SEDRENGU-621363 format. One line per field, with one value per residue (C-alpha): residue number from 0; x, y, z. Coordinates in steps of 0.5 Angstrom, whole numbers, plus 500, padded with zeros to 3 digits. Layout:
// residues N
pos <- (NUM|...)
x <- (X|...)
y <- (Y|...)
z <- (Z|...)
// end
This chain:
// residues 301
pos <- (0|1|2|3|4|5|6|7|8|9|10|11|12|13|14|15|16|17|18|19|20|21|22|23|24|25|26|27|28|29|30|31|32|33|34|35|36|37|38|39|40|41|42|43|44|45|46|47|48|49|50|51|52|53|54|55|56|57|58|59|60|61|62|63|64|65|66|67|68|69|70|71|72|73|74|75|76|77|78|79|80|81|82|83|84|85|86|87|88|89|90|91|92|93|94|95|96|97|98|99|100|101|102|103|104|105|106|107|108|109|110|111|112|113|114|115|116|117|118|119|120|121|122|123|124|125|126|127|128|129|130|131|132|133|134|135|136|137|138|139|140|141|142|143|144|145|146|147|148|149|150|151|152|153|154|155|156|157|158|159|160|161|162|163|164|165|166|167|168|169|170|171|172|173|174|175|176|177|178|179|180|181|182|183|184|185|186|187|188|189|190|191|192|193|194|195|196|197|198|199|200|201|202|203|204|205|206|207|208|209|210|211|212|213|214|215|216|217|218|219|220|221|222|223|224|225|226|227|228|229|230|231|232|233|234|235|236|237|238|239|240|241|242|243|244|245|246|247|248|249|250|251|252|253|254|255|256|257|258|259|260|261|262|263|264|265|266|267|268|269|270|271|272|273|274|275|276|277|278|279|280|281|282|283|284|285|286|287|288|289|290|291|292|293|294|295|296|297|298|299|300)
x <- (464|469|471|464|462|468|466|460|462|467|461|457|458|462|456|453|458|462|471|474|478|484|485|483|489|491|488|495|500|507|514|519|520|527|528|533|540|542|550|553|547|547|547|541|535|533|535|528|521|518|510|504|497|490|491|486|489|491|498|501|499|502|509|508|508|513|517|518|521|514|510|510|518|517|514|518|524|522|519|526|530|526|527|534|534|528|529|528|521|516|514|506|503|496|492|497|493|499|503|508|510|511|515|521|521|523|527|532|532|532|525|519|514|506|502|494|489|482|480|481|483|488|491|492|497|500|502|504|509|512|513|515|521|521|521|519|512|505|500|494|488|484|481|484|479|477|474|472|468|466|465|462|469|465|469|470|467|473|479|481|485|480|476|474|470|467|461|460|467|467|461|461|460|458|460|463|463|470|473|475|479|483|491|492|488|492|499|497|496|502|507|510|513|511|517|514|507|504|496|493|485|482|478|479|485|482|480|485|490|484|485|492|493|496|501|503|504|508|512|512|513|514|507|506|499|495|491|485|481|475|470|473|479|484|481|480|487|490|485|488|495|497|495|501|505|506|509|507|511|506|511|510|516|523|526|528|521|519|514|507|502|497|495|491|490|493|490|485|489|495|495|500|496|502|504|509|507|514|514|520|522|525|533|538|541|534|532|539|538|532|535|540|534|531|536|536|529|529|534|528|523)
y <- (470|470|463|461|464|460|453|455|456|450|445|450|447|452|454|457|461|455|455|451|447|446|453|454|458|453|454|456|459|459|462|466|473|475|482|488|490|497|497|501|502|499|491|490|485|479|477|474|474|468|469|465|467|465|462|467|473|478|481|475|472|477|477|470|470|475|478|485|486|485|489|496|497|505|506|501|504|511|508|504|511|516|511|512|520|522|525|520|518|513|509|508|503|505|501|496|488|484|488|489|496|495|489|492|499|494|489|495|500|500|505|504|502|501|497|499|494|493|487|482|476|481|484|476|475|481|479|472|475|479|474|469|473|476|484|489|491|493|491|496|494|500|504|511|517|523|522|517|511|506|505|499|496|494|487|487|482|484|481|483|488|492|494|499|504|508|504|502|503|496|491|488|481|484|489|489|494|496|501|508|514|519|519|525|521|515|519|522|515|512|518|517|521|519|521|516|515|510|511|506|505|505|511|514|517|525|522|519|526|530|526|526|534|536|530|534|540|538|533|534|527|524|521|516|516|512|517|514|517|517|523|529|526|530|536|534|532|538|543|539|540|546|550|545|547|540|538|533|528|523|516|513|511|512|517|523|526|533|536|537|543|540|533|528|530|522|518|514|508|509|503|507|512|512|519|522|529|531|536|540|539|533|534|529|525|521|520|517|513|511|509|505|501|501|497|492|490|489|483|480|475)
z <- (506|499|502|502|495|492|495|492|485|485|486|481|473|469|465|470|473|476|477|473|478|473|475|482|486|492|499|502|498|501|497|498|495|493|496|494|496|493|492|498|502|509|510|514|514|510|504|502|505|507|505|507|505|503|496|492|497|490|492|494|488|484|487|487|479|477|484|486|479|476|482|482|481|480|486|491|487|490|496|498|496|500|506|506|504|509|517|522|524|523|517|516|512|510|507|508|505|506|509|503|503|511|511|506|510|516|512|509|515|522|523|527|522|523|518|517|515|517|514|520|515|511|518|521|515|515|522|520|514|520|525|520|518|524|522|528|524|528|525|526|525|524|518|517|515|517|523|529|531|526|519|513|510|504|502|493|490|484|490|497|494|494|500|502|505|500|497|491|489|487|486|493|496|503|509|515|521|523|527|524|527|524|523|528|533|532|533|539|543|539|541|534|529|522|516|511|509|504|502|498|501|494|493|501|500|501|507|510|508|511|518|518|517|524|521|515|518|524|521|514|512|504|503|497|495|491|486|482|476|480|480|485|488|485|486|494|494|492|496|502|501|497|504|507|502|499|492|488|483|479|478|472|468|470|475|476|476|475|481|477|477|478|481|476|469|468|462|465|462|465|471|475|480|485|487|491|496|498|503|499|492|492|491|485|490|492|484|483|490|486|479|484|487|481|478|485|484|477|479|483|479)
// end
């Protein structure tokens, strides 16, 4: 649907909302993305990531323009550090889009990695990236939530990185029906033990946590979670996480980070929305490793 809308706008005069032909993205974007290596870390995986994606796909475009150094380096450095220090177990990238977090986990660890992406075209891109780089990422075409069945995924008019199960989250081009399930039910079928989970589902993060509480109680994974300044999200997350005794850290600025007494209270103008929910206070060695990963990522331009 987004492709059809673009084709219509190509042929419209700019005065009527048409696109400037000189500024159109390519039909397909192909590039190599430099990956970081931390001095002293095990040398596993490729030096670069070969990416092929639709030209107007938002995350590949950002990575193509600025590399990993310009794409959320605070979160990525903490993510890579936690992957080193977390107990053995799998990695779940929930709301994977092109599968960047999944690809990094597969490229720099020997963990089993799963990427959850309900948008069919975007899931196909994630599979293509994993296959082109020989990465053992299993792409799961599923929307994680707090129930099982089907749901409507609203396709964002803004970008393919803003599709959401939440009606009205962004102006929508339309909606598609997708399979919906809880992470707890999926884990039972997969027979895996999650150690690190990343969640970025454009407003439905509390529903994902709710559907995965059994995982948090039983396996105590580290959780990287996008927390947007939408009404009620902060309160719902705290109500879910306090009974399972988690600690929360806002990943803004450089590490080390201090545990916050509450989730939220962040200036909405602050673009950094990622939080780390930890099953115990994060030890200093994790933040020290994150500083080293941050330095490695800063070279990936």
